[in-house]
C-alpha positions as CSV (number, residue, x, y, z in Angstrom):
1,M,-1.4,0.9,-29.6
2,T,-4.5,-1.2,-29.7
3,N,-7.4,-0.9,-26.9
4,D,-9.0,-3.7,-27.8
5,L,-10.5,-5.8,-24.5
6,I,-10.1,-9.8,-25.5
7,V,-11.4,-12.8,-23.1
8,D,-10.3,-16.1,-23.9
9,G,-10.0,-15.2,-27.6
10,I,-13.4,-13.1,-27.8
11,A,-13.1,-9.6,-28.6
12,L,-15.4,-6.9,-26.8
13,P,-16.5,-3.6,-27.5
14,P,-13.6,-1.3,-26.2
15,P,-14.3,0.2,-22.7
16,S,-15.1,3.8,-22.4
17,M,-12.3,6.2,-21.8
18,G,-10.8,6.0,-18.4
19,G,-13.0,2.8,-18.3
20,I,-10.4,0.8,-17.2
21,Q,-9.7,1.1,-13.3
22,Y,-6.7,-0.9,-11.6
23,Q,-6.2,-1.6,-7.9
24,Q,-2.9,-2.9,-6.9
25,Q,-2.6,-6.0,-4.4
26,L,0.2,-7.2,-2.6
27,I,0.5,-10.7,-1.4
28,W,2.6,-10.7,1.9
29,S,4.2,-13.8,3.5
30,K,2.8,-15.9,6.1
31,N,4.7,-14.4,8.6
32,A,4.0,-10.7,7.8
33,G,2.3,-8.5,10.7
34,R,3.3,-6.3,13.6
35,N,6.0,-7.3,15.6
36,T,5.0,-6.9,19.2
37,A,8.2,-5.7,20.8
38,T,9.1,-3.0,18.2
39,G,5.7,-2.2,16.7
40,Y,7.1,-2.4,13.4
41,F,5.5,-4.1,10.4
42,T,7.6,-7.2,9.1
43,G,7.5,-9.6,6.3
44,D,8.2,-9.8,2.8
45,I,5.8,-9.2,-0.4
46,K,5.6,-12.6,-2.2
47,A,3.9,-11.4,-5.4
48,E,1.7,-8.4,-6.8
49,K,-1.7,-9.2,-8.1
50,G,-4.3,-6.9,-9.4
51,T,-8.2,-6.2,-9.5
52,W,-9.5,-4.3,-12.8
53,S,-12.7,-2.9,-13.4
54,F,-13.9,-2.7,-17.1
55,T,-16.5,0.1,-17.7
56,W,-18.6,0.8,-20.5
57,N,-20.5,3.9,-19.8
58,D,-20.1,6.5,-22.4
59,Q,-21.8,4.4,-25.5
60,L,-25.2,2.9,-25.4
61,L,-24.8,-1.0,-25.7
62,S,-27.4,-3.3,-27.2
63,Y,-28.5,-6.5,-26.0
64,A,-26.2,-8.3,-28.2
65,D,-23.3,-6.3,-26.8
66,L,-24.2,-7.0,-23.0
67,R,-24.9,-10.8,-23.8
68,K,-21.6,-11.1,-25.4
69,I,-19.8,-9.6,-22.5
70,N,-22.0,-11.2,-20.1
71,A,-21.0,-14.7,-21.9
72,A,-17.2,-13.5,-21.7
73,F,-17.2,-13.1,-17.8
74,S,-19.9,-15.7,-16.7
75,R,-18.4,-18.8,-16.5
76,L,-20.0,-21.4,-14.5
77,G,-18.0,-24.4,-14.4
78,K,-15.1,-22.6,-15.7
79,P,-14.7,-19.8,-13.1
80,F,-11.2,-18.6,-14.7
81,F,-10.4,-17.1,-18.0
82,T,-7.9,-14.8,-19.9
83,V,-8.0,-11.3,-20.2
84,T,-5.9,-9.2,-22.5
85,F,-5.8,-5.4,-22.4
86,T,-3.8,-2.2,-22.5
87,D,-3.1,-1.5,-18.7
88,D,-2.4,2.0,-17.1
89,L,1.0,2.1,-18.2
90,G,0.5,1.4,-21.7
91,Y,1.5,-2.2,-21.9
92,R,-0.6,-5.1,-23.3
93,R,-1.2,-7.5,-20.7
94,T,-2.7,-11.1,-20.4
95,V,-4.0,-12.1,-16.9
96,R,-5.3,-15.0,-15.8
97,A,-8.3,-14.1,-13.7
98,Y,-11.7,-14.9,-12.2
99,S,-14.8,-12.2,-12.6
100,A,-16.1,-10.5,-9.2
101,G,-19.3,-9.4,-10.8
102,R,-21.2,-7.3,-13.4
103,S,-23.7,-4.4,-13.0
104,S,-25.4,-2.5,-15.6
105,T,-28.2,0.4,-16.1
106,I,-30.9,-0.2,-18.8
107,K,-31.3,3.4,-20.3
108,T,-34.2,2.0,-22.4
109,Y,-35.8,-1.0,-23.9
110,R,-37.9,0.4,-26.4
111,D,-37.2,-1.7,-29.3
112,D,-35.7,-4.9,-29.7
113,R,-31.9,-3.3,-30.0
114,G,-32.0,-2.3,-26.3
115,R,-29.8,0.7,-25.1
116,I,-27.9,-0.4,-22.0
117,T,-25.1,1.8,-20.2
118,G,-23.1,2.0,-17.3
119,V,-21.9,-1.7,-17.6
120,T,-19.1,-2.6,-15.4
121,V,-17.5,-5.8,-14.9
122,Q,-14.8,-6.6,-12.1
123,I,-12.0,-8.8,-12.5
124,V,-9.4,-10.1,-10.1
125,E,-6.2,-11.6,-11.1
126,R,-5.7,-15.4,-9.8
């Protein structure tokens, strides 16, 4: 099984061990909500979508690595992209998504190679 992370055909450094987090999001029908007479929740689930966080926190990334990650997820003028990865159930998944943002910590920048850690990118399924 491969743990490659691929964004629009561009292979990125694999995330850290435990560096992929998933949050399920259920999309409910328009009429969903509490029934005021009974107090029970009513409605239908129309779709299941997800939010993922990809983290590189146990390896030091170079400036070139971070530029590659940033370019893959920062898409001004082209907000949606395709991400392929191995999910929490062990399946290779490809989702259409947009980026909810990136954060990183500069460990040291003593030389032109850089040493960046704690990089996290969050994506939301379209």
